[in-house]
N, C-alpha and C positions, 0 to 999 in steps of 0.2 A: 504495500499499500503506499509506504513513505517513499519507496524508490520510484512509483509511478508519479508521485505529486511531485518528487523532486525533478523530474525530467520534465514534467508540464511546466514547472516554474522555470527552468532554464529556457525553455522554448519559448515563454512567453516574454520574458526579460530580452532574449535575442530580437524576437519580432518588435519589441517596443523601441528598443533604443538603436535598431538598424535604420530607422525611419528619421530622418532629419527634422521632419516636421513633427513628429511627435516627441521626439527630445526636447525640441522648443516648447512644446506644449505643456510639458510635465516638469521642466528646470526653469525656463526663463519667463514664459508668459505670465503665469501666477504673480511673479514679483512685479512685473510691468503693469498688469492690472490692479495690483495692491496699491500702487503708487498712483496710478491714474484715478482709481475710486477714491482712494484716501484724500486727494485734493477735490475731488467733484462732488463727493457726499457731505456737504454740508449746508446747514440750514441758517447758519448765520447770516445777518442781513447787515451788511455794510457798504458805505460809499454809494447810497442810494442817489441815482441821478436826481437832482431837485431843481425846482425853477423857483423865483422869487417874486412876487407880486406885492410890493410894497409901496402902497398909496398913502403913507403918512410919512415916511422919510424922514423921521426923526431919531433922536440919541436912543430913546426906549425902544423904539422898532429895530434900529439896527444893533443894541445888545442883545435882543431875543434873538436874531439871525443868527449872530455870532455864535450864540449858545447851540444853536442846532448845529452849525459848521463845525465847532472845535470838539464835538463829541466822536467825530470821525464816521457818524452812521449817514450824514447827508454831504453830498457833493453839489455845491452850485453849478448848474451846467447852463443855465439860461435866467435872462431876466425879462420878466413879463411886463408889458405896458397896458394891456387893455384885456377885455373880457375874451374876445376873440382869439388872441394870441394864447390864453391860458388854456381854451380848449383844444388849439391847434398843439400844442407842446404834448398834452396828454395823448390825443388822438395819433400823432406821429411817432410815439414811444421817445420822444425827446428828453422826456422827464418821466419818472414814475410817481412823482409827487410835486405838488405846488403849495407853497406857503404865502397865504394871503393876510396880508395886515391892511385893514381899512383904514381911512383917514379918520384922525381923531382918537387914535390909539393912545397918544403919550397924553394927551388932555384928560382922557376918561381916568388914566391913572393917577394923575394929579388931583383931579377933583373927587377921588374915592369911589367912582363908578367901576362898573364891569366892564372891562376892557376886552374885546373879543378877537380871536384868532382863527382864521381857517385854513384846515389842512385838505387840500383836494388831492386823493390818491386812487391811482392806477388799480383798479380792484380786480383785474384778469388773474392775476397771482395773488390768491386770497392769503396765502401764508406770508408773502412780504408785505402785503397791504396792513395785514393786522398786526406785524410787528412794528411796521412805520407809524401806523396810528398810536401804538403802545409807547413808543419812544417818545413821540410828540406830546403825548399826555404827560408823561414824566418830566419832559425838560418845561413844558409850559407849567407845570406844578410847582417845579422848584424856582422857576422863576416868580411866581406868583407869591409864593411863600417868602421869598427875601424883598420883594417890595412891600409886602404887609410888614415884614420886622423893621425895614426903614421907617415905616410911616409910624408905627408905634414906639419906635424909638425917638422920631422927631417930636411926636405930641405927647407921650407921656412918659419917656425916658425907659420904657422897658425892653429889655435886652432881648427877649424871646417873646414868643407867642405863648400865653398864659394857657394852661390847659391841653397844650396839644399831646397826641401820641408819638413816641418817637420808636418806629419800627426798625428793629436790626435783623436783617436775614442773615441765614448761614446755611450755605449748600454743601449737602455731604457727598463725599464719593467723587464729584464733577466741579471740584470748587471753582473754576473759572466760567462753568457753565458752557463750555465749548461743545458743540453740536458734533465735532469731530472725534471726540472721545466716547461717543454714544454709538456713531455709526460705525466707525472703523473696526473694531471688533466684530461687529456682525457681517461686515464684508467677508472675514475669514469663513464662516459659514457659508457664504452663498458662492465664493471660488472654489472651495472643496467639495461641494454638492456640484457644482457645475463641472468640473475637471473629471470626477468619478464618474457622473454620469455619461458623459460621453466618450470617455474611455471604455466603462464596461458595456454600454448597450451597443457600442460596434464591435466588441471582440468576438460573440458568437456568430454574428452576420456576416463579419470578415470570414470566417472558418466556412461559412456556408457558399459564399460568393467564390471563395478560392478554391473550394474541393477538398479540403483538409478534414474537413468534417468527416467524410466517410471514413477516412484513415483512424480516426479517433473512435467510431463506432465499431470497427472490427476489433479494438483492444480491448483487454478485459477490465477495463477503467471504470468505476461506479458513477454515479449520477454526483455524488457527492465529493468525489473527488476531483470531477472534471470541475464544479463549482469553486473548489478550494484552488485548486490550478488556476483559474481565472480570477478570482479575488485577491488573493494574497499579494501578488506583485503591485496591483493597482493601490493596495492598501499601503504598502511599504512606499508607495510613491508619493501616496496622499499624506503619509504622516511626514516625509521629508519638505513636502510643500508646505505643511503646516509650521513646520520648524523654521523655513525661510520667510514665511509670513509674519510671524511672530517676531521674527527679529527686524523686520520693515516696520511693524507697529512700534516696538518698542524704543528701538534707536533712531530711527528716521522720524516717526510721526510723535515720538515721546508720549507715547499713550501709557499709562501708568499700568504695569502688571502686578496686582496686589495679591493674587490667590496663588493656589498651588499649581505648579507647573504639571506634576505627575497627573493631578486630578484632571488639569486640561487634557493630557495625550490620553487619558481613560476615558473621558466623556468622549473625545474624538473617536476612539475606537468603536464605541457603541453607535456613533451617527455614523461611520462609517459603514456598519453593518447593514444600515438602511439604505444608505444611498448607493452603495455597490450592490445589495440587493434589488433594488428598484431600476438600477441600470442593467443588470443582467436579465431581469423578467422581461425589459423592453427588448432586449437582445433576443431572446427565445421567442418571442411574438412576432419578431419583424424579420420580413425574406430579403429586405435590401438595407444598405446603410442610410439611403435617403429617407426610407420609413423610419430606420432607428433614430436618425438626428430629429426629425420632425415630431415624432412621439417624445424624445427627450425634452426638447422646449415646451411641449404641450404639457409635460408634467412640471417643468423647472419654473415657469413663470409664474401659473398661478401660486406655486409653493412659497415663492417668494412674497407675492402680495399678501398672502394670507399668514406670514411668519411674524408679523408685527415689526418687521425691520424698518418699515417706512410707515406704515399708518397703525396706529393703536389698535390692537384687537377689540377692546373696550368700546369703541366707536363704531366697529361694524355691526350690520344687524344681528339679532340673535341667531337665525340659521346658520349664516356664516361663522359665526364665533364657533358654533358646534363643529363647523367642518374643520377649522383649525386645528381642532385636537388631533387629525389625522396626518397632520404635515410634522414631519419630523425637523423641519426647520425652525418651526416655532420652538422648540424645546432646546435645540442646539443654541439658537441667538440668545434665548434667556441665560443658559450656563456660561456662556463665552463671555457676555456681558457682566454678568455676576462674579466670574474670576476675575477679569480685567481691573473692572472699577471699584467692586465693593470687597473684593477678597474674601468671600464668602465660600463654604465648604460642602462637601457631601451631606453634612447634616441638614442643610436646607435646601440644597439642590436635588436631594434623592428622589422627588416624585418627576422631575424631567429626565434624571438617569434611567430610571426604572422603566419609564415610558419609552425611551430609545432603547432600551434592552429588549423589551417585549416587541416593540415595532421592529426592530431588527430580525430577531429570531424568526417572526412570521414571514416576512419578505423573503428571507433567505429559504425558509423552508417551501414557500410557494415557487420560489426560482427554480430550486431543485426539483420540485415535483413537475415543474412545466417543461424541464428539460428531458426529452426522451431519446434515448440511443437507438433510434431507428429512423429510417429514411421517411420523409414525409410524401 
């Protein structure tokens, strides 16, 4: 048995590494994809193209505008002189927001009346628009508080605002609230699934198209031995890719790795049972490599969308939330983020680890049963 598996492993490694394209796929492309995705997957909103429509043009209005600019979130790209031009810069995407300060802004502040500022935002990108409105509200609130403090100091000599609530916030695990720290660990799970699915889904189909499947069928090799011979090489390659990607995360993107590295690789092993099993199952039901690739992506994209990597699962409809329990990516994304950012262990992550173990055993068993050593 072990000798047959050994020969199968040698054959698979030779077949994998003699193809330059496959070598690039398993050795270099994961690192390149990690670098690209690491810079791309960020929801931090900075340097928003902003137009100014200052009808007051006073010291107070310019002070408020400078507060917007100096935060680093707003870049002034245009100056608007009338309502028609305001609509034009939004319609032509020359600016994603417009700060409009009406005439009489400074006089309203001096007289104690409420001074109004309007923020016009391009709402096509709802995430960016929401964050721009949130930033604007905080900047305006801070400006208003300082104006009130100065007025109280001038009239009554009070140093601060009486009876105010001083809110002090503290963020755990991601102290600077950088979205890259949240998304980059999840990219590990996505890249590993993509690589293993592509490699394994093409493995059996390639044997069929090359005609070598007939030679395997006349050998005494069992179905379980065949599955082991097909999965172990890709599992070892996946572990090597995980090692490379983790190095990129920690030393290039400076993502904190607070948890246990052995636990991370143990969880990866459970995760690979499912991803490799799904790839082999796709390979056994496909007749051509084109069918295998199409089926792979048919499984991969819903898995990413339902994993909680981009969209919170709690915001999904109830029926869809139940469907996410069948997604292995959901569990591994939570495990990776927990190990990287929180440093939690198996005592907390055991439900996700157990789910991956059960799912992996079931999928591998189904792939083994599906493979038949008979000619179709």
